C-alpha positions as CSV (number, residue, x, y, z in Angstrom):
1,M,-7.0,11.7,-23.0
2,S,-5.0,14.5,-24.6
3,D,-7.8,17.0,-23.5
4,Q,-7.6,15.6,-20.0
5,I,-3.9,16.0,-19.8
6,Y,-4.3,19.7,-21.0
7,S,-7.0,20.2,-18.2
8,I,-4.9,18.7,-15.6
9,S,-1.9,20.8,-16.7
10,K,-4.1,23.9,-16.4
11,L,-5.3,23.2,-13.0
12,K,-1.7,22.6,-11.8
13,T,-0.6,25.8,-13.3
14,Q,-3.3,27.7,-11.7
15,N,-2.7,25.9,-8.3
16,S,-6.5,25.9,-7.8
17,K,-8.1,24.8,-4.6
18,L,-9.8,21.5,-5.5
19,S,-12.8,19.6,-4.5
20,I,-11.7,16.3,-3.1
21,A,-13.6,13.2,-2.2
22,I,-11.9,10.9,0.4
23,L,-13.3,7.3,0.4
24,G,-12.6,5.7,3.8
25,A,-12.6,7.4,7.2
26,G,-9.9,5.2,8.8
27,A,-6.7,6.5,10.2
28,W,-5.1,6.7,6.8
29,G,-7.9,8.2,5.0
30,M,-8.4,10.9,7.7
31,A,-4.6,11.6,7.7
32,L,-4.7,12.3,4.0
33,A,-7.9,14.3,4.3
34,N,-6.4,16.5,6.9
35,L,-3.2,17.1,4.7
36,A,-5.3,18.1,1.8
37,A,-7.5,20.4,4.0
38,A,-4.6,22.0,5.5
39,N,-3.6,23.2,2.0
40,G,-7.1,24.8,1.6
41,H,-8.7,22.3,-0.5
42,R,-12.4,21.5,-0.2
43,V,-12.4,17.9,1.4
44,R,-15.4,15.6,1.9
45,V,-15.1,12.2,3.5
46,W,-17.2,9.1,2.9
47,S,-17.6,5.9,4.9
48,R,-20.2,3.3,5.1
49,Q,-21.1,4.4,8.7
50,G,-20.9,8.1,7.9
51,P,-23.7,10.6,7.6
52,Q,-23.1,11.6,3.9
53,T,-24.0,9.5,1.0
54,L,-21.4,8.4,-1.5
55,E,-23.3,10.5,-4.2
56,A,-23.2,13.5,-2.2
57,V,-19.4,13.3,-1.4
58,L,-18.6,12.5,-5.1
59,Q,-20.5,15.6,-6.3
60,N,-18.2,17.8,-8.4
61,A,-15.1,15.9,-7.1
62,Q,-12.0,16.7,-9.0
63,I,-10.0,14.1,-7.1
64,V,-11.4,10.9,-5.8
65,L,-8.9,9.3,-3.2
66,S,-9.7,5.7,-2.1
67,A,-8.2,4.8,1.3
68,I,-10.4,1.9,1.9
69,S,-9.2,-1.7,2.8
70,M,-8.5,-4.1,0.0
71,K,-11.6,-6.3,0.6
72,G,-13.8,-3.3,-0.2
73,V,-12.2,-1.8,-3.3
74,S,-14.0,-3.8,-5.9
75,N,-17.5,-3.0,-4.2
76,V,-16.9,0.7,-3.8
77,T,-15.5,1.0,-7.3
78,S,-18.8,-0.5,-8.8
79,Q,-20.7,2.0,-6.5
80,V,-18.7,4.9,-7.7
81,H,-19.2,4.0,-11.3
82,S,-22.9,4.4,-11.0
83,Y,-22.6,8.1,-10.2
84,P,-21.8,10.9,-12.7
85,L,-18.2,12.1,-12.7
86,S,-16.4,14.7,-14.7
87,P,-14.1,13.1,-17.3
88,E,-11.2,15.1,-15.8
89,T,-11.7,13.4,-12.3
90,I,-8.4,12.1,-11.1
91,F,-8.5,8.8,-9.0
92,V,-5.9,8.4,-6.3
93,T,-5.5,4.9,-4.7
94,A,-3.9,4.7,-1.3
95,T,-4.8,1.1,-0.5
96,K,-2.1,-1.5,-0.2
97,G,-3.1,-5.0,-1.1
98,L,-3.9,-7.6,-3.8
99,D,-7.4,-8.8,-4.8
100,P,-7.6,-12.4,-3.7
101,E,-9.8,-13.5,-6.6
102,T,-8.4,-11.5,-9.5
103,R,-4.8,-10.8,-8.1
104,C,-5.3,-7.3,-9.3
105,T,-3.8,-4.3,-7.5
106,P,-6.1,-1.5,-6.3
107,S,-5.0,0.7,-9.2
108,Q,-5.8,-1.9,-11.7
109,I,-9.3,-2.2,-10.4
110,W,-9.9,1.5,-10.6
111,Q,-8.3,1.9,-14.1
112,T,-10.4,-1.0,-15.5
113,A,-13.6,0.6,-14.1
114,F,-12.5,4.1,-15.4
115,P,-10.3,3.5,-18.4
116,D,-10.5,7.0,-19.6
117,H,-9.4,8.7,-16.2
118,A,-6.1,9.3,-14.7
119,V,-5.3,7.0,-11.9
120,V,-2.6,7.8,-9.3
121,V,-0.9,5.5,-6.7
122,L,0.1,7.1,-3.4
123,S,2.4,5.0,-1.2
124,G,5.3,5.4,1.1
125,P,6.7,5.0,4.6
126,N,3.5,6.6,6.1
127,L,2.3,5.4,9.6
128,S,-0.9,7.1,10.1
129,K,-0.3,7.8,13.7
130,E,2.9,9.7,13.2
131,I,1.4,11.8,10.5
132,E,-1.5,12.5,12.8
133,L,1.1,13.7,15.4
134,R,2.5,16.0,12.6
135,L,5.8,14.3,12.5
136,P,7.8,14.8,9.2
137,A,7.2,12.1,6.5
138,A,7.6,11.6,2.8
139,T,5.6,9.6,0.3
140,V,5.5,8.9,-3.4
141,V,2.7,9.5,-6.0
142,A,3.0,7.7,-9.4
143,S,1.0,7.6,-12.6
144,N,1.3,6.8,-16.3
145,I,0.2,10.7,-16.7
146,P,2.8,12.8,-15.2
147,T,0.7,15.8,-14.9
148,A,-1.8,14.0,-12.9
149,A,1.0,12.7,-10.4
150,Q,2.3,16.4,-10.4
151,L,-1.2,17.7,-9.4
152,V,-1.7,15.2,-6.6
153,Q,1.8,16.1,-5.5
154,L,0.7,19.7,-5.1
155,V,-2.5,18.8,-3.2
156,F,-0.6,16.9,-0.4
157,S,2.7,18.4,-0.2
158,S,3.6,20.5,3.0
159,H,6.6,21.3,5.2
160,L,5.8,18.2,7.1
161,F,4.8,15.9,4.4
162,R,7.2,15.8,1.3
163,V,5.6,14.2,-1.8
164,Y,7.7,12.9,-4.7
165,T,6.5,11.8,-8.1
166,N,7.5,8.5,-9.9
167,P,6.7,7.2,-13.4
168,D,6.2,3.7,-12.2
169,P,2.9,3.3,-10.7
170,L,2.9,-0.5,-10.6
171,G,6.3,-0.6,-8.9
172,V,5.1,2.1,-6.3
173,E,2.0,0.0,-5.6
174,L,3.6,-3.2,-5.2
175,G,6.3,-1.8,-2.9
176,G,3.6,-0.8,-0.5
177,T,1.9,-4.1,-1.0
178,L,4.6,-6.7,-0.8
179,K,6.4,-5.2,2.2
180,N,3.5,-6.2,4.3
181,V,4.3,-9.8,4.2
182,I,8.0,-9.2,5.3
183,A,6.6,-6.9,8.0
184,I,4.9,-9.9,9.5
185,A,8.1,-11.9,9.3
186,S,9.9,-8.9,11.1
187,G,7.4,-9.0,13.9
188,V,8.1,-12.7,14.4
189,C,11.9,-11.9,14.3
190,D,11.4,-9.3,17.1
191,G,8.9,-11.4,19.1
192,L,11.5,-14.2,19.1
193,Q,14.2,-11.8,20.2
194,L,16.6,-12.9,17.4
195,G,18.7,-9.9,17.5
196,T,19.8,-7.1,15.1
197,N,21.9,-9.3,12.8
198,A,18.9,-11.6,12.1
199,K,16.6,-8.7,11.4
200,A,18.9,-7.0,8.9
201,A,19.4,-10.3,7.1
202,L,15.6,-10.9,6.9
203,V,14.7,-7.3,5.8
204,T,17.5,-7.5,3.1
205,R,16.4,-10.9,1.7
206,G,12.8,-9.9,2.1
207,L,13.6,-6.9,-0.3
208,T,15.2,-9.4,-2.8
209,E,11.9,-11.3,-2.8
210,M,9.9,-8.1,-3.4
211,V,12.2,-7.2,-6.4
212,R,11.9,-10.6,-7.8
213,I,8.2,-10.9,-8.0
214,G,7.8,-7.2,-8.8
215,N,10.0,-7.6,-11.9
216,L,7.7,-10.6,-13.0
217,W,4.9,-8.1,-13.0
218,G,6.8,-5.6,-15.0
219,A,7.8,-3.1,-12.2
220,N,11.1,-1.4,-12.4
221,T,13.8,-2.6,-10.0
222,E,14.9,0.9,-8.9
223,T,11.4,1.7,-7.6
224,F,11.9,-1.0,-4.9
225,Y,14.8,0.8,-3.6
226,G,12.9,4.0,-3.1
227,L,10.4,5.4,-0.6
228,S,7.5,3.0,-1.6
229,G,9.8,0.0,-1.4
230,L,12.8,0.1,0.9
231,G,11.4,3.1,2.7
232,D,8.1,1.5,3.5
233,L,9.8,-1.7,4.3
234,L,12.0,-0.2,7.0
235,A,9.1,1.6,8.5
236,T,6.7,-1.2,8.8
237,C,9.4,-3.9,9.8
238,N,10.5,-1.7,12.7
239,S,7.4,-0.1,14.2
240,P,4.9,-1.5,16.7
241,L,2.5,0.9,14.9
242,S,2.4,-1.5,11.9
243,R,-0.4,-3.9,12.1
244,N,1.3,-6.4,10.1
245,Y,4.3,-6.2,12.3
246,Q,1.9,-6.8,15.2
247,V,0.6,-9.9,13.6
248,G,4.0,-11.4,13.5
249,Y,5.1,-10.2,17.0
250,Q,2.0,-11.8,18.6
251,L,2.3,-14.9,16.7
252,A,5.8,-15.4,18.1
253,G,4.3,-14.7,21.6
254,G,2.1,-17.7,21.2
255,K,-1.2,-16.1,20.1
256,T,-3.3,-17.7,17.3
257,L,-4.0,-15.6,14.1
258,T,-7.7,-15.7,14.8
259,E,-7.2,-14.3,18.2
260,I,-4.9,-11.6,16.9
261,L,-7.0,-10.5,14.0
262,A,-10.1,-10.3,16.3
263,N,-8.4,-7.7,18.5
264,L,-6.5,-5.9,15.8
265,Q,-7.5,-2.2,15.1
266,G,-7.7,-2.1,11.3
267,T,-6.8,-4.5,8.7
268,A,-3.4,-6.4,8.3
269,E,-3.3,-6.7,4.5
270,G,-0.2,-8.8,4.6
271,V,-2.3,-11.8,5.7
272,N,-4.4,-11.9,2.4
273,T,-1.5,-10.7,0.4
274,C,0.8,-13.6,1.5
275,R,-1.7,-16.3,0.3
276,V,-2.1,-14.6,-3.3
277,L,1.9,-14.3,-3.5
278,V,2.5,-17.8,-2.7
279,Q,0.0,-18.9,-5.3
280,I,1.7,-16.8,-7.8
281,A,5.2,-17.9,-6.8
282,Q,4.2,-21.6,-7.2
283,Q,2.8,-21.2,-10.5
284,Q,5.6,-19.1,-11.8
285,N,8.3,-21.2,-10.0
286,I,9.6,-18.1,-8.3
287,A,11.7,-18.7,-5.1
288,M,10.2,-16.8,-2.3
289,P,11.3,-18.7,0.9
290,I,10.4,-15.9,3.6
291,T,6.9,-15.4,2.0
292,E,6.5,-19.1,2.0
293,Q,7.3,-19.6,5.6
294,V,5.2,-16.7,6.7
295,Y,2.3,-18.3,4.8
296,R,2.8,-21.6,6.5
297,L,3.0,-19.8,9.8
298,L,-0.4,-18.1,9.1
299,Q,-1.8,-21.5,8.1
300,S,-0.6,-22.9,11.5
301,E,1.5,-25.6,9.5
302,V,4.7,-24.5,11.4
303,S,5.7,-22.7,14.6
304,P,7.7,-19.5,14.6
305,Q,10.7,-21.6,15.6
306,Q,10.2,-24.2,12.8
307,A,9.9,-21.4,10.2
308,L,13.1,-20.0,11.3
309,D,14.9,-23.3,11.3
310,E,13.6,-24.0,7.7
311,L,15.0,-20.6,6.5
312,M,18.3,-21.1,8.0
313,L,18.7,-24.6,6.9
314,R,18.2,-24.0,3.2
315,N,20.8,-25.0,0.7
316,I,23.7,-22.4,0.6
317,K,24.0,-20.5,-2.7
318,P,25.3,-17.2,-4.0
319,E,23.8,-14.1,-3.0
320,Y,22.9,-13.1,-6.5
321,N,22.3,-15.1,-9.7
322,Y,24.4,-13.4,-12.2
């Protein structure tokens, strides 16, 4: 790994134009592809329906960025593993979710498949449509190898897209993953027209749940108060552009989950993430009342109003357990 760190550092110093493979041609993958291309890098994009083969897109790639949905990560990782790559190739994951079978994060799946490669997590309050419209935004790249994160920072940074580094890849990744469940709850809150007070309380207590389970996994608390945690939470809990928010909003309007997902453009990762979180919370005896009610709502066990009533009628308690 020391040779790899040296090579990454040399590339960073030279500020070379790199060969980048983007896996996933959805809105997020294309937004990132355009950001890298605008900085002069050689970008190739792969999708299952695209004209280029995975092997061709990966050829001589110095950075492989995955922006595919969670359900496809394991399969695509296995495919990538069958092709020759330089030992210096950096993997970047921009997927937000948890594997329903293994409960692994995307970066854990990539790192297991490529243990000798640097893996970088990219996450933040990044609504693809706004980036496509060239509105200003910021994000975070995190890795256990600082030079790898710094190189990825250079690749995507611009006057419209500010990229920060962070040494806590697990926390950065979990922030982007866990907030999707709270975004569903926020959509319900707005759909029921519960007001600003209720929304503020929901988001704040939702952040508490994110920190609680993130700490269990070993993530740093302060990471959840940064762009990939609180920042992403604020963005997805307040924007109709968020698919997870739309799921909650439409549930509050009386639509069924099946009906909503059938007409949704893209994947609402919070739906699957919620189930995994509830399983973990129950096994570890972690209090996650908002997540639990979102899960019950998704399972049609309660109505939006019943979920609200159960949250509001819980036993009173201190805000923090000192």
